[in-house]
Backbone as a chain_set.jsonl record, in Angstrom:
{"seq": "GVETSSRFLSSLPSVSREQLGDSVDRRILSTALPSMLNMAVVPIVNSVDTFWVGRLGVTLALAGQSAANQAFFSLFFLVSFLPTITAPLVATAVGSGDMEEARNKVCEAMFLSNLLGLFGTIMLVGFPQTSLGLVL", "coords": {"N": [[99.99, 16.574, -106.361], [99.593, 17.374, -109.758], [97.015, 18.703, -109.336], [97.133, 19.727, -106.772], [99.448, 21.921, -107.169], [98.309, 23.589, -109.153], [95.848, 24.659, -107.601], [97.473, 25.775, -106.389], [99.013, 28.118, -107.457], [96.449, 29.194, -108.379], [95.441, 30.414, -106.272], [96.959, 32.616, -105.879], [97.393, 36.013, -105.879], [96.514, 37.911, -108.587], [98.215, 40.102, -110.62], [98.686, 43.425, -112.629], [100.387, 44.583, -115.254], [100.11, 47.03, -115.022], [100.291, 47.687, -111.913], [102.945, 47.037, -111.422], [104.318, 48.709, -111.518], [106.868, 51.204, -112.7], [109.973, 51.372, -114.546], [112.107, 51.651, -112.425], [110.903, 50.35, -109.839], [110.644, 47.726, -110.897], [112.983, 47.189, -111.594], [114.46, 47.622, -108.928], [112.891, 45.638, -107.775], [114.364, 43.137, -109.462], [116.543, 43.313, -108.75], [116.459, 42.767, -105.486], [115.026, 40.303, -105.504], [116.616, 37.99, -105.858], [118.458, 38.763, -103.631], [116.422, 38.022, -101.512], [115.588, 35.161, -102.24], [118.433, 34.293, -101.299], [118.368, 34.498, -98.845], [116.464, 32.647, -98.224], [117.381, 30.213, -98.877], [118.897, 28.926, -96.585], [117.049, 28.238, -94.47], [115.634, 26.685, -95.687], [117.347, 24.541, -96.7], [118.215, 23.9, -94.173], [115.316, 22.319, -93.385], [115.439, 20.096, -95.283], [117.445, 18.556, -94.248], [116.511, 18.53, -91.793], [114.398, 16.576, -91.936], [115.021, 14.275, -93.222], [116.831, 13.247, -91.86], [115.182, 13.414, -89.534], [113.792, 11.11, -90.629], [115.206, 8.996, -90.015], [114.505, 7.974, -87.436], [116.005, 8.31, -85.086], [116.331, 9.574, -82.148], [118.355, 10.582, -80.959], [119.944, 11.338, -82.833], [118.458, 13.188, -84.039], [118.045, 15.33, -82.398], [120.881, 15.737, -82.469], [120.855, 17.067, -84.946], [119.323, 19.078, -85.074], [120.66, 20.863, -83.569], [122.996, 21.38, -84.557], [121.971, 22.456, -86.803], [120.851, 24.92, -85.669], [123.34, 25.986, -85.067], [124.61, 26.445, -87.547], [122.979, 28.137, -88.665], [123.279, 30.606, -86.953], [126.07, 30.673, -87.729], [125.731, 31.424, -90.367], [124.133, 33.814, -90.176], [125.504, 35.812, -88.868], [127.624, 36.362, -90.746], [126.793, 36.464, -93.25], [126.28, 39.491, -93.765], [128.049, 40.718, -95.266], [127.729, 40.02, -98.253], [125.602, 41.969, -98.591], [126.169, 44.224, -97.342], [128.691, 44.501, -99.288], [128.148, 44.534, -102.349], [126.76, 47.198, -102.601], [128.488, 48.902, -102.408], [130.583, 48.01, -104.13], [128.887, 48.094, -106.564], [128.414, 50.631, -106.666], [130.831, 51.574, -106.808], [131.593, 50.84, -109.53], [129.738, 51.885, -110.963], [130.841, 54.658, -111.245], [132.79, 53.983, -112.632], [135.59, 53.532, -111.548], [137.049, 50.883, -111.419], [139.292, 49.647, -110.275], [138.975, 50.506, -107.512], [136.584, 48.823, -107.409], [137.181, 46.603, -107.45], [139.071, 46.485, -105.215], [137.079, 46.889, -103.23], [136.181, 44.504, -103.12], [138.115, 42.431, -102.718], [139.088, 43.219, -100.233], [136.465, 42.203, -98.742], [137.047, 39.761, -99.324], [139.201, 38.791, -97.94], [138.068, 39.236, -95.443], [135.97, 37.454, -95.096], [137.599, 35.241, -95.091], [138.893, 35.555, -92.66], [137.111, 35.333, -90.626], [136.225, 33.128, -91.296], [138.761, 31.683, -90.803], [138.318, 31.831, -88.028], [136.594, 31.293, -87.007], [136.563, 28.619, -87.589], [138.804, 28.006, -86.415], [138.038, 28.534, -83.909], [135.529, 26.543, -83.536], [136.893, 23.792, -83.546], [139.061, 24.408, -82.046], [137.59, 24.832, -79.637], [135.172, 23.728, -79.174], [132.867, 23.179, -77.157], [132.292, 25.965, -75.809], [132.219, 27.38, -78.286], [129.715, 26.279, -79.078], [128.165, 26.423, -77.167], [127.292, 29.518, -77.197], [125.583, 29.707, -79.21], [123.463, 27.697, -78.892]], "CA": [[100.358, 16.753, -107.999], [99.076, 18.406, -110.463], [95.663, 19.766, -108.87], [97.382, 21.283, -105.65], [100.04, 23.034, -108.306], [97.467, 24.735, -109.6], [95.216, 25.268, -107.018], [98.22, 26.792, -105.353], [98.677, 29.109, -108.401], [95.599, 29.834, -108.911], [94.97, 31.062, -105.335], [97.767, 33.558, -105.757], [96.584, 37.189, -106.455], [97.106, 38.519, -109.858], [99.184, 41.174, -110.774], [99.081, 43.859, -113.901], [101.358, 45.614, -115.222], [100.035, 48.739, -114.085], [100.732, 47.728, -110.635], [104.333, 46.43, -110.937], [105.219, 50.22, -111.307], [107.653, 51.874, -113.608], [111.231, 50.509, -114.565], [112.699, 51.28, -111.336], [110.554, 49.327, -109.528], [111.181, 46.55, -111.737], [114.617, 47.194, -111.153], [114.567, 47.299, -107.725], [112.361, 44.298, -107.594], [115.127, 42.354, -110.164], [118.223, 43.138, -107.396], [115.856, 42.498, -104.569], [114.774, 38.868, -105.459], [118.038, 36.863, -105.488], [118.754, 38.738, -101.96], [115.186, 37.554, -100.911], [115.818, 33.652, -102.588], [119.06, 33.629, -100.811], [118.16, 34.2, -97.212], [115.297, 31.175, -97.991], [118.208, 29.013, -98.966], [119.351, 28.15, -95.334], [116.01, 27.444, -93.934], [115.053, 24.91, -96.797], [118.554, 23.273, -96.426], [117.689, 23.28, -92.788], [114.389, 21.803, -92.99], [115.462, 19.177, -95.428], [117.982, 18.253, -93.291], [115.869, 18.015, -90.435], [113.461, 15.979, -92.887], [115.851, 13.178, -93.616], [117.781, 12.886, -90.51], [113.998, 12.787, -88.902], [113.447, 9.692, -91.18], [116.229, 7.882, -89.203], [113.477, 7.87, -86.455], [116.798, 8.058, -84.132], [115.895, 10.909, -81.495], [119.081, 11.674, -80.792], [120.778, 11.796, -84.354], [117.548, 14.528, -84.671], [118.518, 16.186, -81.557], [122.154, 16.548, -83.095], [120.807, 17.377, -86.683], [119.021, 20.05, -84.412], [121.948, 21.53, -82.484], [124.155, 21.364, -86.27], [121.205, 23.672, -87.918], [120.779, 26.23, -85.154], [124.908, 26.429, -85.202], [124.881, 26.817, -89.114], [121.895, 29.061, -89.143], [123.445, 31.534, -86.459], [127.031, 31.609, -87.942], [125.484, 31.94, -91.426], [123.403, 35.11, -90.602], [126.305, 36.554, -88.604], [128.655, 36.469, -91.884], [125.734, 37.271, -94.02], [125.76, 40.96, -94.009], [129.419, 40.707, -96.331], [127.004, 40.567, -99.445], [124.606, 42.981, -98.624], [127.258, 45.576, -97.541], [129.761, 44.812, -100.705], [127.43, 44.675, -103.404], [126.438, 48.34, -102.934], [130.258, 49.216, -102.322], [130.954, 47.643, -105.692], [127.979, 48.946, -107.599], [128.847, 52.351, -106.881], [132.492, 52.127, -107.494], [131.827, 50.186, -110.983], [128.705, 52.857, -111.695], [131.226, 55.899, -111.196], [133.681, 54.032, -113.452], [136.167, 53.0, -110.901], [137.67, 49.413, -111.495], [140.199, 49.436, -109.153], [137.938, 50.761, -106.117], [135.506, 47.876, -107.459], [138.248, 45.629, -107.181], [139.351, 46.554, -103.709], [136.163, 46.235, -102.736], [135.643, 42.665, -103.545], [139.289, 41.702, -102.155], [138.778, 43.22, -98.985], [135.144, 41.714, -98.716], [137.072, 38.425, -99.746], [139.493, 39.076, -96.678], [137.324, 39.522, -94.21], [135.428, 36.588, -94.871], [138.297, 34.45, -95.212], [139.494, 36.099, -91.659], [136.132, 35.348, -89.981], [136.138, 31.539, -91.856], [139.626, 31.114, -89.704], [138.612, 32.454, -86.895], [134.922, 30.339, -86.875], [137.164, 27.063, -87.409], [139.446, 28.092, -85.073], [136.955, 28.348, -82.454], [134.795, 25.441, -83.173], [138.088, 23.121, -84.099], [139.542, 24.03, -80.537], [136.376, 25.04, -78.236], [133.649, 23.371, -79.473], [131.676, 23.38, -76.043], [132.288, 27.128, -75.94], [131.868, 28.203, -79.325], [128.303, 25.899, -79.605], [127.476, 27.09, -76.402], [127.029, 30.463, -77.496], [124.56, 29.557, -80.355], [122.788, 26.838, -78.752]], "C": [[100.195, 17.727, -108.484], [98.033, 19.663, -110.056], [96.185, 20.442, -107.766], [98.547, 22.039, -106.101], [99.407, 24.215, -108.721], [96.193, 25.245, -108.707], [96.191, 26.166, -106.453], [98.445, 28.254, -106.634], [97.683, 29.823, -108.816], [95.001, 30.576, -107.508], [95.935, 32.496, -105.279], [97.174, 35.082, -106.466], [97.226, 37.48, -107.724], [97.148, 39.686, -110.345], [99.033, 41.941, -112.023], [100.094, 44.611, -113.977], [101.64, 46.871, -115.126], [100.756, 48.208, -112.741], [101.972, 47.274, -110.202], [105.187, 48.172, -110.914], [106.111, 50.542, -112.55], [108.825, 50.724, -113.49], [112.239, 50.44, -113.764], [112.384, 50.519, -110.654], [110.734, 48.267, -109.566], [112.693, 46.215, -111.536], [115.277, 46.923, -110.164], [114.096, 45.537, -107.434], [113.658, 42.766, -108.334], [116.511, 42.243, -108.903], [117.624, 42.393, -106.48], [115.398, 40.95, -104.265], [115.924, 37.835, -105.255], [118.526, 37.648, -103.703], [117.655, 37.672, -101.373], [115.987, 35.596, -100.664], [117.059, 33.085, -101.854], [119.494, 33.378, -98.987], [117.03, 33.433, -97.098], [116.285, 30.088, -98.127], [118.591, 28.02, -97.405], [118.117, 27.482, -94.401], [115.312, 26.472, -94.79], [116.155, 24.084, -96.36], [118.186, 22.715, -95.181], [116.557, 22.169, -92.769], [114.615, 20.321, -94.118], [116.464, 18.274, -94.719], [117.458, 17.74, -92.214], [114.606, 16.711, -90.896], [113.872, 14.666, -92.639], [116.215, 12.76, -92.371], [115.992, 11.983, -89.646], [113.564, 11.038, -88.967], [114.361, 8.297, -90.514], [115.264, 7.196, -87.819], [114.773, 7.262, -85.18], [116.867, 9.514, -83.336], [117.357, 11.528, -81.474], [120.07, 12.531, -81.703], [119.755, 13.115, -84.648], [117.574, 15.447, -83.68], [119.9, 17.22, -82.184], [122.162, 17.122, -84.141], [119.868, 18.884, -86.281], [119.486, 21.362, -83.989], [122.593, 22.416, -83.786], [123.305, 22.612, -86.593], [121.254, 24.964, -86.88], [122.755, 26.767, -85.168], [124.954, 27.436, -86.427], [124.115, 27.907, -89.011], [122.59, 30.346, -88.148], [124.752, 32.286, -87.168], [126.96, 32.12, -89.612], [124.905, 33.139, -91.173], [124.53, 35.939, -89.641], [127.439, 37.475, -89.948], [128.034, 36.721, -93.049], [125.42, 38.621, -94.515], [126.955, 41.004, -95.078], [128.83, 41.233, -97.525], [126.424, 41.839, -99.573], [125.381, 43.983, -98.678], [128.09, 45.829, -98.666], [128.997, 45.046, -101.828], [126.923, 45.938, -103.703], [127.463, 49.398, -103.481], [130.69, 48.952, -103.922], [130.062, 48.351, -107.062], [128.531, 50.377, -107.779], [130.088, 52.708, -107.196], [133.111, 51.796, -109.25], [130.962, 51.197, -111.721], [129.96, 54.514, -111.95], [132.799, 55.257, -112.174], [135.557, 53.514, -113.044], [136.425, 51.467, -110.906], [138.379, 49.212, -110.096], [139.602, 49.594, -107.573], [137.163, 49.327, -105.913], [136.561, 46.751, -106.43], [139.112, 45.138, -105.175], [138.512, 46.343, -102.974], [135.898, 44.929, -102.144], [136.611, 42.08, -103.004], [139.352, 42.076, -100.663], [137.199, 42.497, -98.052], [135.812, 40.131, -98.368], [138.102, 38.079, -98.461], [139.208, 38.787, -96.139], [136.442, 37.728, -93.903], [136.189, 35.439, -94.583], [138.855, 34.139, -93.336], [138.576, 35.507, -90.549], [136.262, 33.875, -90.151], [136.857, 30.978, -90.691], [139.192, 30.976, -88.252], [137.166, 31.672, -86.032], [135.361, 29.089, -86.464], [138.137, 26.807, -86.662], [139.029, 27.543, -83.399], [136.043, 26.784, -82.239], [135.565, 23.738, -83.092], [138.138, 22.803, -82.193], [138.867, 24.702, -79.282], [135.285, 24.854, -78.714], [132.825, 23.652, -78.543], [131.436, 24.851, -75.721], [131.685, 27.526, -77.159], [130.187, 27.625, -79.851], [127.278, 26.598, -78.253], [126.877, 28.556, -76.348], [125.797, 30.633, -78.303], [123.54, 28.629, -79.608], [121.75, 27.144, -77.554]], "O": [[100.467, 18.84, -108.034], [98.071, 20.877, -110.257], [95.872, 21.621, -107.602], [98.767, 22.993, -105.354], [99.757, 25.395, -108.689], [95.559, 26.217, -109.119], [95.829, 27.269, -106.044], [97.884, 29.327, -106.414], [97.79, 30.859, -109.472], [94.056, 31.344, -107.688], [95.524, 33.423, -104.58], [96.563, 35.086, -107.535], [98.432, 37.288, -107.88], [96.114, 40.333, -110.512], [99.257, 41.147, -112.936], [100.651, 45.214, -113.059], [102.648, 47.578, -115.121], [101.964, 48.434, -112.674], [102.251, 47.089, -109.018], [106.253, 48.559, -110.436], [105.819, 49.844, -113.521], [108.838, 49.693, -112.818], [113.164, 49.641, -113.912], [113.235, 49.653, -110.449], [110.99, 47.606, -108.56], [113.293, 45.153, -111.371], [116.319, 46.268, -110.127], [114.766, 44.585, -107.033], [113.748, 41.666, -107.788], [117.138, 41.292, -108.437], [118.059, 41.243, -106.416], [115.382, 40.44, -103.144], [115.898, 36.945, -104.405], [118.875, 36.929, -102.767], [118.007, 36.618, -100.841], [116.53, 35.022, -99.72], [117.136, 31.874, -101.645], [120.252, 32.7, -98.294], [116.476, 33.412, -95.999], [116.068, 29.041, -97.518], [118.546, 26.799, -97.252], [118.227, 26.438, -93.758], [114.515, 25.605, -94.436], [115.972, 23.046, -95.724], [117.905, 21.537, -94.963], [116.813, 21.125, -92.169], [113.912, 19.369, -93.778], [116.134, 17.09, -94.669], [117.817, 16.682, -91.697], [114.052, 16.049, -90.019], [113.2, 13.925, -91.922], [115.713, 11.724, -91.935], [115.712, 10.821, -89.354], [113.244, 10.182, -88.142], [114.174, 7.081, -90.561], [115.417, 6.058, -87.375], [114.662, 6.219, -84.535], [117.408, 10.483, -83.867], [117.602, 12.674, -81.853], [120.658, 13.607, -81.593], [120.152, 14.008, -85.397], [117.1, 16.537, -84.001], [120.067, 18.43, -82.338], [123.168, 17.716, -84.529], [119.745, 19.735, -87.163], [118.981, 22.484, -84.014], [122.663, 23.634, -83.954], [123.848, 23.715, -86.654], [121.711, 26.015, -87.328], [123.136, 27.931, -85.289], [125.194, 28.643, -86.45], [124.743, 28.906, -89.359], [122.375, 31.395, -88.755], [124.909, 33.497, -87.324], [127.758, 32.91, -90.116], [125.136, 33.87, -92.136], [124.258, 37.132, -89.777], [127.831, 38.64, -90.025], [128.709, 37.222, -93.948], [124.596, 38.915, -95.381], [126.49, 41.567, -96.069], [129.062, 42.358, -97.967], [126.671, 42.655, -100.461], [125.487, 44.681, -99.687], [128.304, 46.964, -99.092], [129.36, 46.086, -102.379], [126.575, 46.12, -104.87], [127.446, 50.246, -104.373], [131.079, 49.831, -104.691], [130.443, 48.888, -108.102], [128.938, 50.996, -108.762], [130.468, 53.765, -107.698], [134.11, 52.104, -109.9], [131.225, 51.464, -112.894], [129.725, 55.309, -112.86], [133.756, 56.011, -112.353], [136.455, 53.249, -113.843], [135.697, 50.879, -110.107], [137.936, 48.677, -109.08], [139.842, 48.808, -106.656], [137.04, 48.74, -104.838], [136.594, 46.358, -105.263], [139.432, 44.185, -104.464], [138.765, 45.672, -101.973], [135.527, 44.512, -101.047], [136.275, 40.963, -102.613], [139.68, 41.188, -99.876], [137.11, 42.412, -96.827], [135.365, 39.402, -97.482], [137.827, 37.019, -97.898], [139.762, 37.762, -95.741], [136.378, 37.08, -92.858], [135.661, 34.574, -93.885], [139.114, 33.048, -92.827], [139.152, 35.159, -89.518], [136.425, 33.265, -89.095], [136.376, 30.234, -89.836], [139.642, 30.152, -87.456], [136.903, 31.584, -84.833], [134.954, 28.464, -85.484], [138.432, 25.69, -86.236], [139.362, 26.819, -82.461], [135.919, 26.119, -81.21], [134.975, 22.733, -82.695], [137.732, 21.923, -81.434], [139.413, 25.024, -78.227], [134.404, 25.714, -78.724], [131.907, 24.404, -78.869], [130.295, 25.075, -75.319], [130.57, 28.042, -77.082], [129.52, 28.216, -80.7], [126.145, 27.077, -78.302], [126.014, 28.796, -75.504], [125.041, 31.586, -78.116], [122.419, 29.052, -79.889], [120.907, 26.304, -77.238]]}, "num_chains": 1, "name": "protein.A"}
């Protein structure tokens, strides 16, 4: 409980204000941190799912969950490029004051994500063996 968390916190390196760098470094960190947390969500969710299914004690259920985790993980990383590509394009457009271009970039990303989602749905519903065979 409390003792474990205090031991964990005391094991972390201490960082002084001077080591953080200037305002640009802090700004980069403030924008990079949400992306890093976004990438950490999938493994955490998969681990929690595996934990609870594993507690059932049914080997086939755990095997099925592992296959589902792999399929989800693969599909997630196939489309996770969209926010990474879209964010700088939108930021550049907003920074230059071109709100119409920013809206266009967001609409293009949403269209592409919907198109990829439709394609993925058709593949998984229509051809489940082939689709899952690609990622398993």
